[in-house]
Backbone bond lengths (Angstrom), bond angles and torsions (degrees), N, CA, C in turn:
res aa  C-N    CA-C-N  psi(-1)  N-CA   C-N-CA  omega(-1)  CA-C   N-CA-C  phi
1 M - - - 1.380 - - 1.629 108.43 -
2 T 1.236 115.56 133.71 1.487 119.45 -177.41 1.567 108.31 -95.55
3 K 1.333 116.94 169.78 1.478 116.79 177.02 1.449 112.92 -60.06
4 A 1.237 119.34 -41.66 1.537 127.82 174.81 1.585 114.86 -55.92
5 E 1.323 111.50 -42.13 1.445 112.95 175.44 1.490 112.56 -72.78
6 L 1.323 117.66 -36.15 1.501 120.95 171.71 1.411 119.85 -57.39
7 V 1.442 114.08 -42.99 1.520 126.21 173.86 1.561 109.09 -62.70
8 K 1.295 116.50 -45.87 1.449 118.65 176.14 1.521 113.68 -60.56
9 A 1.345 120.60 -48.10 1.463 123.26 -176.05 1.500 107.79 -70.09
10 V 1.333 124.30 -36.93 1.442 119.04 173.47 1.457 114.11 -68.73
11 A 1.327 118.25 -41.50 1.445 116.20 171.76 1.490 120.14 -56.60
12 A 1.303 115.87 -40.04 1.502 124.39 176.70 1.560 113.81 -66.43
13 Q 1.389 110.42 -39.04 1.524 107.38 -176.76 1.601 111.41 -87.00
14 S 1.292 115.99 -12.31 1.575 115.61 -176.32 1.518 108.88 -114.92
15 N 1.320 117.22 12.52 1.497 118.45 -177.26 1.454 116.96 52.00
16 L 1.335 114.79 36.49 1.531 117.74 178.95 1.489 109.13 -106.02
17 T 1.382 115.83 165.42 1.426 114.21 171.10 1.516 107.22 -74.05
18 K 1.387 112.25 169.14 1.619 112.48 -178.52 1.530 106.14 -73.02
19 K 1.372 117.71 -32.48 1.471 118.15 177.63 1.492 110.03 -62.97
20 A 1.294 123.29 -45.46 1.419 122.71 179.59 1.520 109.37 -65.87
21 A 1.265 119.17 -40.28 1.520 117.03 -179.97 1.482 112.32 -71.84
22 A 1.347 119.92 -28.07 1.454 118.64 170.45 1.523 114.73 -64.52
23 E 1.375 114.33 -39.65 1.425 118.30 -177.80 1.557 112.50 -66.14
24 I 1.410 114.55 -40.91 1.455 120.56 173.75 1.490 109.84 -57.30
25 L 1.315 116.99 -52.90 1.440 117.06 -178.46 1.452 117.71 -62.70
26 E 1.338 119.44 -27.13 1.443 126.19 179.94 1.575 101.30 -71.15
27 V 1.305 118.27 -43.60 1.525 118.31 -176.55 1.498 107.85 -70.79
28 V 1.281 122.79 -44.12 1.481 123.92 175.87 1.478 110.50 -54.02
29 F 1.355 118.36 -59.27 1.443 114.77 -176.36 1.622 114.75 -67.13
30 H 1.270 118.03 -25.90 1.488 119.79 175.88 1.493 109.41 -68.29
31 T 1.383 119.68 -39.41 1.415 125.00 172.37 1.394 120.59 -59.50
32 V 1.404 107.80 -45.02 1.470 112.74 174.47 1.434 115.66 -60.17
33 G 1.437 114.48 -41.22 1.448 119.85 -176.07 1.564 107.09 -66.91
34 K 1.346 120.95 -37.15 1.449 121.92 -179.17 1.500 107.81 -69.20
35 A 1.352 119.13 -33.68 1.492 119.83 -179.12 1.567 111.35 -68.67
36 V 1.333 115.18 -40.17 1.431 116.33 176.26 1.404 111.54 -65.44
37 K 1.360 122.24 -41.19 1.393 124.36 179.62 1.540 107.64 -59.27
38 K 1.283 114.34 -52.50 1.531 120.72 -169.78 1.500 110.73 -67.86
39 D 1.359 115.84 -52.16 1.466 120.74 -174.53 1.453 116.16 -98.81
40 N 1.241 122.38 -3.05 1.465 130.98 -175.08 1.546 111.56 66.64
41 R 1.325 119.00 11.02 1.415 120.19 172.53 1.512 113.50 -164.08
42 F 1.329 122.30 162.31 1.349 127.63 176.69 1.518 106.61 -149.45
43 S 1.395 118.97 122.33 1.278 120.30 178.72 1.619 112.79 -120.94
44 Y 1.426 107.05 139.10 1.547 113.52 177.43 1.496 105.38 -121.70
45 P 1.354 120.06 107.52 1.377 117.18 -177.59 1.606 117.60 -59.50
46 G 1.402 111.50 137.90 1.357 116.42 -177.12 1.475 113.67 90.03
47 F 1.306 116.70 -18.53 1.578 120.07 176.74 1.543 112.18 -114.13
48 G 1.288 120.03 -51.65 1.467 126.96 -179.67 1.471 122.19 158.03
49 T 1.274 114.06 -173.46 1.377 120.21 176.85 1.637 114.28 -128.08
50 W 1.279 109.97 138.64 1.486 115.63 174.44 1.435 103.91 -103.50
51 S 1.365 123.98 144.84 1.405 129.49 179.93 1.515 111.42 -151.20
52 V 1.315 114.02 151.33 1.554 120.31 175.05 1.484 105.88 -78.14
53 R 1.289 121.59 129.89 1.433 126.87 173.18 1.504 111.10 -115.20
54 N 1.360 121.43 137.86 1.335 127.21 -179.12 1.508 110.34 -91.96
55 R 1.285 119.56 127.62 1.560 122.82 170.77 1.456 110.85 -98.28
56 K 1.269 121.84 131.78 1.472 126.02 176.32 1.431 111.41 -74.67
57 A 1.261 115.68 151.35 1.475 118.83 176.03 1.500 105.17 -71.12
58 R 1.314 109.64 148.10 1.567 120.78 -171.46 1.539 107.40 -152.59
59 K 1.493 104.86 162.17 1.512 110.85 172.77 1.580 105.12 -101.59
60 I 1.380 108.24 140.83 1.499 116.50 176.88 1.485 109.30 -122.85
61 R 1.266 121.89 165.23 1.370 122.23 173.68 1.545 113.16 -115.99
62 N 1.364 114.66 132.20 1.417 115.52 -177.94 1.529 107.57 -80.00
63 P 1.326 116.41 118.45 1.502 123.66 178.79 1.477 115.94 -51.62
64 Q 1.317 119.96 -37.37 1.452 122.38 179.71 1.471 117.63 -73.47
65 T 1.284 115.40 -37.44 1.609 118.00 176.62 1.450 116.18 -111.74
66 N 1.282 114.93 -3.83 1.522 122.29 -176.15 1.505 114.38 58.05
67 E 1.259 117.61 22.63 1.392 128.00 178.72 1.502 111.45 -85.70
68 L 1.447 115.78 135.70 1.468 115.22 176.71 1.493 109.88 -82.03
69 M 1.360 110.61 148.69 1.509 113.17 -175.09 1.576 98.95 -141.50
70 K 1.435 107.48 152.44 1.502 111.27 171.31 1.428 113.01 -101.93
71 L 1.402 112.99 133.07 1.505 125.13 177.10 1.416 105.00 -102.26
72 K 1.409 113.05 131.32 1.510 122.88 -175.84 1.588 101.81 -76.24
73 A 1.348 109.47 161.20 1.463 125.39 169.96 1.495 108.45 -59.36
74 S 1.275 116.71 137.21 1.608 119.98 175.21 1.419 118.16 -145.52
75 K 1.111 123.27 170.04 1.390 130.95 175.75 1.514 112.98 -105.87
76 T 1.452 113.37 150.71 1.420 116.34 173.81 1.469 107.60 -153.59
77 I 1.380 116.62 172.53 1.484 116.44 -173.60 1.534 102.32 -110.88
78 G 1.249 113.68 134.61 1.562 118.51 177.12 1.581 104.61 -116.44
79 F 1.338 109.91 157.55 1.489 121.95 176.92 1.495 113.18 -125.68
80 R 1.273 117.16 124.97 1.410 121.18 177.94 1.644 111.35 -121.26
81 P 1.393 109.63 111.77 1.462 113.13 -169.55 1.541 112.67 -69.31
82 A 1.214 117.36 148.90 1.479 118.31 176.35 1.517 107.97 -71.58
83 K 1.348 114.59 164.26 1.465 131.44 179.82 1.473 104.89 -54.41
84 E 1.328 117.48 -49.87 1.555 119.36 -178.26 1.502 115.92 -62.51
85 L 1.279 115.77 -35.67 1.537 124.70 176.65 1.462 105.29 -64.04
86 K 1.354 114.71 -56.09 1.543 115.59 -175.00 1.534 114.98 -61.15
87 Q 1.265 119.42 -30.46 1.445 122.96 176.12 1.492 112.82 -66.60
88 T 1.249 122.23 -24.85 1.501 126.25 -173.22 1.658 105.80 -86.77
89 L 1.287 116.82 -18.91 1.468 117.76 176.14 1.515 117.97 -70.43
């Protein structure tokens, strides 16, 4: 599903205009992003949990030159679906 399809679906189900639905979705996703950044996690019961995950520094191999390179430690966001969501798949 694309962003445009999501906006269209939300607008249709809530009797909002596409513009209003798009604004609401922007606010929701912006707020979720801020929550993950601030608290390192965001949980929505029945759907799942987004959390910050730490990746360790590691060595990787460049496939073109076969040279070993160091990759710095980094952070990423992970999603763990709730049990209810998993059961619907």
